Backbone as CSV, one residue per row, in Angstrom:
resi,resn,N_x,N_y,N_z,CA_x,CA_y,CA_z,C_x,C_y,C_z
1,MET,0.845,-1.171,0.000,0.000,0.000,0.000,0.891,1.235,0.000
2,LYS,0.593,2.170,-0.900,1.423,3.364,-0.936,0.874,4.429,0.005
3,LYS,1.743,5.340,0.363,1.419,6.393,1.314,0.481,7.426,0.675
4,MET,-0.531,7.857,1.429,-1.457,8.886,0.955,-0.838,10.262,1.115
5,LYS,-1.152,11.160,0.203,-0.765,12.553,0.372,-1.639,13.142,1.464
6,GLN,-1.144,14.178,2.138,-1.863,14.759,3.266,-3.263,15.226,2.868
7,ASP,-3.413,15.890,1.730,-4.730,16.358,1.305,-5.693,15.190,1.095
8,ASN,-5.199,14.110,0.519,-6.044,12.928,0.310,-6.439,12.307,1.647
9,LEU,-5.505,12.266,2.573,-5.795,11.722,3.891,-6.865,12.565,4.584
10,ILE,-6.733,13.868,4.518,-7.730,14.750,5.132,-9.096,14.519,4.510
11,ARG,-9.159,14.461,3.189,-10.439,14.222,2.504,-11.045,12.882,2.922
12,GLU,-10.222,11.870,3.023,-10.714,10.542,3.395,-11.229,10.537,4.836
13,ILE,-10.521,11.183,5.741,-10.966,11.257,7.137,-12.292,12.004,7.231
14,VAL,-12.372,13.148,6.565,-13.602,13.943,6.580,-14.760,13.140,6.008
15,SER,-14.539,12.510,4.891,-15.576,11.710,4.251,-16.038,10.580,5.168
16,PHE,-15.081,9.905,5.776,-15.411,8.819,6.690,-16.242,9.331,7.862
17,CYS,-15.806,10.419,8.462,-16.506,10.986,9.622,-17.927,11.397,9.260
18,LEU,-18.104,11.973,8.095,-19.438,12.376,7.664,-20.296,11.170,7.299
19,ASP,-19.733,10.203,6.592,-20.475,9.014,6.177,-21.004,8.214,7.363
20,TYR,-20.220,8.143,8.428,-20.578,7.294,9.554,-21.006,8.078,10.788
21,GLY,-21.260,9.375,10.640,-21.821,10.163,11.728,-20.883,10.391,12.897
22,VAL,-19.572,10.256,12.660,-18.615,10.508,13.740,-18.614,11.998,14.066
23,LEU,-18.585,12.814,13.043,-18.655,14.266,13.171,-19.563,14.775,12.053
24,ILE,-20.096,15.978,12.207,-21.074,16.406,11.213,-20.758,17.718,10.503
25,ASP,-19.826,18.512,10.962,-19.532,19.803,10.345,-18.251,19.709,9.507
26,ARG,-18.394,19.643,8.179,-17.262,19.430,7.271,-16.150,20.456,7.457
27,LYS,-16.474,21.735,7.468,-15.435,22.771,7.571,-14.686,22.681,8.906
28,GLU,-15.408,22.415,9.965,-14.775,22.279,11.280,-13.861,21.060,11.318
29,ILE,-14.315,19.963,10.745,-13.488,18.749,10.692,-12.207,19.026,9.919
30,GLU,-12.330,19.614,8.739,-11.161,19.897,7.905,-10.177,20.805,8.635
31,ARG,-10.676,21.839,9.269,-9.804,22.784,9.984,-9.048,22.080,11.108
32,LYS,-9.759,21.316,11.903,-9.114,20.640,13.031,-8.105,19.591,12.573
33,ILE,-8.446,18.869,11.521,-7.532,17.840,11.029,-6.275,18.478,10.455
34,LYS,-6.429,19.528,9.658,-5.254,20.202,9.089,-4.341,20.710,10.192
35,GLN,-4.920,21.272,11.244,-4.120,21.777,12.366,-3.469,20.639,13.143
36,GLY,-4.175,19.515,13.237,-3.722,18.451,14.115,-2.877,17.379,13.489
37,LEU,-2.717,17.382,12.167,-1.940,16.317,11.548,-0.454,16.386,11.876
38,GLU,-0.063,17.400,12.568,1.328,17.484,13.012,1.467,17.086,14.472
39,LYS,0.363,16.600,15.078,0.374,16.213,16.489,0.017,14.736,16.611
40,ALA,0.941,13.963,17.123,0.724,12.524,17.251,-0.484,12.215,18.129
41,GLU,-0.740,13.053,19.130,-1.853,12.811,20.041,-3.200,12.889,19.313
42,LEU,-3.362,13.860,18.428,-4.612,13.980,17.681,-4.785,12.789,16.744
43,ILE,-3.710,12.392,16.100,-3.761,11.248,15.196,-4.195,10.009,15.976
44,GLU,-3.627,9.816,17.151,-3.982,8.660,17.970,-5.447,8.718,18.404
45,ASP,-5.924,9.888,18.803,-7.332,10.043,19.185,-8.258,9.741,18.012
46,LEU,-7.905,10.253,16.848,-8.704,10.024,15.650,-8.718,8.527,15.296
47,TYR,-7.558,7.909,15.367,-7.438,6.469,15.115,-8.366,5.696,16.052
48,ASN,-8.283,5.993,17.343,-9.086,5.283,18.333,-10.579,5.495,18.122
49,THR,-10.970,6.712,17.767,-12.375,7.017,17.511,-12.893,6.192,16.337
50,ILE,-12.136,6.180,15.259,-12.548,5.431,14.074,-12.556,3.932,14.368
51,PHE,-11.553,3.454,15.077,-11.463,2.036,15.415,-12.662,1.596,16.255
52,ARG,-12.972,2.357,17.309,-14.111,2.015,18.170,-15.423,2.025,17.389
53,ARG,-15.570,3.035,16.529,-16.794,3.138,15.737,-16.924,1.947,14.783
54,ALA,-15.828,1.561,14.172,-15.848,0.435,13.231,-16.181,-0.875,13.941
55,LYS,-15.698,-1.038,15.167,-15.973,-2.262,15.921,-17.442,-2.367,16.307
56,SER,-18.110,-1.231,16.502,-19.499,-1.262,16.958,-20.518,-1.143,15.828
57,ASP,-20.093,-0.719,14.642,-21.008,-0.519,13.513,-20.702,-1.551,12.434
58,ARG,-21.511,-2.569,12.328,-21.268,-3.668,11.393,-21.500,-3.282,9.934
59,GLY,-22.091,-2.116,9.661,-22.393,-1.725,8.295,-21.290,-0.950,7.604
60,MET,-20.149,-0.816,8.241,-19.063,-0.023,7.671,-18.308,-0.794,6.596
61,ASP,-17.687,-0.033,5.712,-16.802,-0.597,4.692,-15.465,-0.891,5.385
62,ILE,-15.293,-2.116,5.815,-14.126,-2.484,6.619,-12.824,-2.301,5.850
63,LYS,-12.837,-2.560,4.565,-11.633,-2.355,3.761,-11.205,-0.877,3.828
64,ARG,-12.170,0.016,3.712,-11.907,1.458,3.806,-11.385,1.821,5.194
65,VAL,-11.994,1.259,6.220,-11.574,1.516,7.600,-10.130,1.077,7.801
66,ILE,-9.796,-0.108,7.331,-8.439,-0.637,7.501,-7.421,0.259,6.804
67,GLU,-7.702,0.664,5.583,-6.771,1.540,4.855,-6.571,2.859,5.584
68,LEU,-7.658,3.428,6.095,-7.572,4.689,6.821,-6.785,4.519,8.120
69,LEU,-7.038,3.461,8.851,-6.322,3.224,10.104,-4.832,2.985,9.863
70,ILE,-4.505,2.256,8.825,-3.090,2.020,8.499,-2.394,3.341,8.178
71,GLU,-3.051,4.178,7.406,-2.435,5.464,7.044,-2.296,6.370,8.267
72,LEU,-3.300,6.394,9.131,-3.206,7.196,10.353,-2.071,6.701,11.239
73,GLU,-1.933,5.393,11.353,-0.843,4.844,12.165,0.512,5.179,11.560
74,ARG,0.617,5.162,10.239,1.872,5.518,9.574,2.247,6.975,9.890
75,VAL,1.259,7.863,9.794,1.499,9.284,10.085,1.904,9.455,11.544
76,ARG,1.200,8.782,12.452,1.514,8.899,13.879,2.933,8.422,14.179
77,LEU,3.315,7.291,13.592,4.662,6.769,13.820,5.731,7.708,13.264
78,GLU,5.477,8.275,12.098,6.427,9.238,11.533,6.589,10.444,12.452
79,LEU,5.497,10.897,13.048,5.573,12.026,13.978,6.314,11.645,15.259
80,GLU,6.008,10.458,15.780,6.645,10.004,17.021,8.157,9.847,16.868
81,PHE,8.581,9.418,15.690,9.994,9.115,15.484,10.682,10.047,14.511
82,LYS,10.119,11.228,14.281,10.695,12.146,13.293,12.117,12.557,13.640
83,ASP,12.457,12.610,14.902,13.813,12.983,15.293,14.832,11.869,15.048
84,HIS,14.323,10.667,14.806,15.202,9.509,14.599,15.339,9.133,13.132
85,LEU,14.555,9.785,12.268,14.592,9.433,10.848,15.640,10.249,10.116
Protein backbone atom coordinates (compact mmCIF):
# COMPACT_ATOMS: atom_id res chain seq x y z
CA MET A 1 0.00 0.00 0.00
CA LYS A 2 1.42 3.36 -0.94
CA LYS A 3 1.42 6.39 1.31
CA MET A 4 -1.46 8.89 0.96
CA LYS A 5 -0.77 12.55 0.37
CA GLN A 6 -1.86 14.76 3.27
CA ASP A 7 -4.73 16.36 1.30
CA ASN A 8 -6.04 12.93 0.31
CA LEU A 9 -5.80 11.72 3.89
CA ILE A 10 -7.73 14.75 5.13
CA ARG A 11 -10.44 14.22 2.50
CA GLU A 12 -10.71 10.54 3.39
CA ILE A 13 -10.97 11.26 7.14
CA VAL A 14 -13.60 13.94 6.58
CA SER A 15 -15.58 11.71 4.25
CA PHE A 16 -15.41 8.82 6.69
CA CYS A 17 -16.51 10.99 9.62
CA LEU A 18 -19.44 12.38 7.66
CA ASP A 19 -20.47 9.01 6.18
CA TYR A 20 -20.58 7.29 9.55
CA GLY A 21 -21.82 10.16 11.73
CA VAL A 22 -18.61 10.51 13.74
CA LEU A 23 -18.66 14.27 13.17
CA ILE A 24 -21.07 16.41 11.21
CA ASP A 25 -19.53 19.80 10.34
CA ARG A 26 -17.26 19.43 7.27
CA LYS A 27 -15.44 22.77 7.57
CA GLU A 28 -14.77 22.28 11.28
CA ILE A 29 -13.49 18.75 10.69
CA GLU A 30 -11.16 19.90 7.91
CA ARG A 31 -9.80 22.78 9.98
CA LYS A 32 -9.11 20.64 13.03
CA ILE A 33 -7.53 17.84 11.03
CA LYS A 34 -5.25 20.20 9.09
CA GLN A 35 -4.12 21.78 12.37
CA GLY A 36 -3.72 18.45 14.12
CA LEU A 37 -1.94 16.32 11.55
CA GLU A 38 1.33 17.48 13.01
CA LYS A 39 0.37 16.21 16.49
CA ALA A 40 0.72 12.52 17.25
CA GLU A 41 -1.85 12.81 20.04
CA LEU A 42 -4.61 13.98 17.68
CA ILE A 43 -3.76 11.25 15.20
CA GLU A 44 -3.98 8.66 17.97
CA ASP A 45 -7.33 10.04 19.18
CA LEU A 46 -8.70 10.02 15.65
CA TYR A 47 -7.44 6.47 15.11
CA ASN A 48 -9.09 5.28 18.33
CA THR A 49 -12.37 7.02 17.51
CA ILE A 50 -12.55 5.43 14.07
CA PHE A 51 -11.46 2.04 15.41
CA ARG A 52 -14.11 2.01 18.17
CA ARG A 53 -16.79 3.14 15.74
CA ALA A 54 -15.85 0.43 13.23
CA LYS A 55 -15.97 -2.26 15.92
CA SER A 56 -19.50 -1.26 16.96
CA ASP A 57 -21.01 -0.52 13.51
CA ARG A 58 -21.27 -3.67 11.39
CA GLY A 59 -22.39 -1.72 8.30
CA MET A 60 -19.06 -0.02 7.67
CA ASP A 61 -16.80 -0.60 4.69
CA ILE A 62 -14.13 -2.48 6.62
CA LYS A 63 -11.63 -2.36 3.76
CA ARG A 64 -11.91 1.46 3.81
CA VAL A 65 -11.57 1.52 7.60
CA ILE A 66 -8.44 -0.64 7.50
CA GLU A 67 -6.77 1.54 4.86
CA LEU A 68 -7.57 4.69 6.82
CA LEU A 69 -6.32 3.22 10.10
CA ILE A 70 -3.09 2.02 8.50
CA GLU A 71 -2.43 5.46 7.04
CA LEU A 72 -3.21 7.20 10.35
CA GLU A 73 -0.84 4.84 12.17
CA ARG A 74 1.87 5.52 9.57
CA VAL A 75 1.50 9.28 10.08
CA ARG A 76 1.51 8.90 13.88
CA LEU A 77 4.66 6.77 13.82
CA GLU A 78 6.43 9.24 11.53
CA LEU A 79 5.57 12.03 13.98
CA GLU A 80 6.64 10.00 17.02
CA PHE A 81 9.99 9.12 15.48
CA LYS A 82 10.69 12.15 13.29
CA ASP A 83 13.81 12.98 15.29
CA HIS A 84 15.20 9.51 14.60
CA LEU A 85 14.59 9.43 10.85
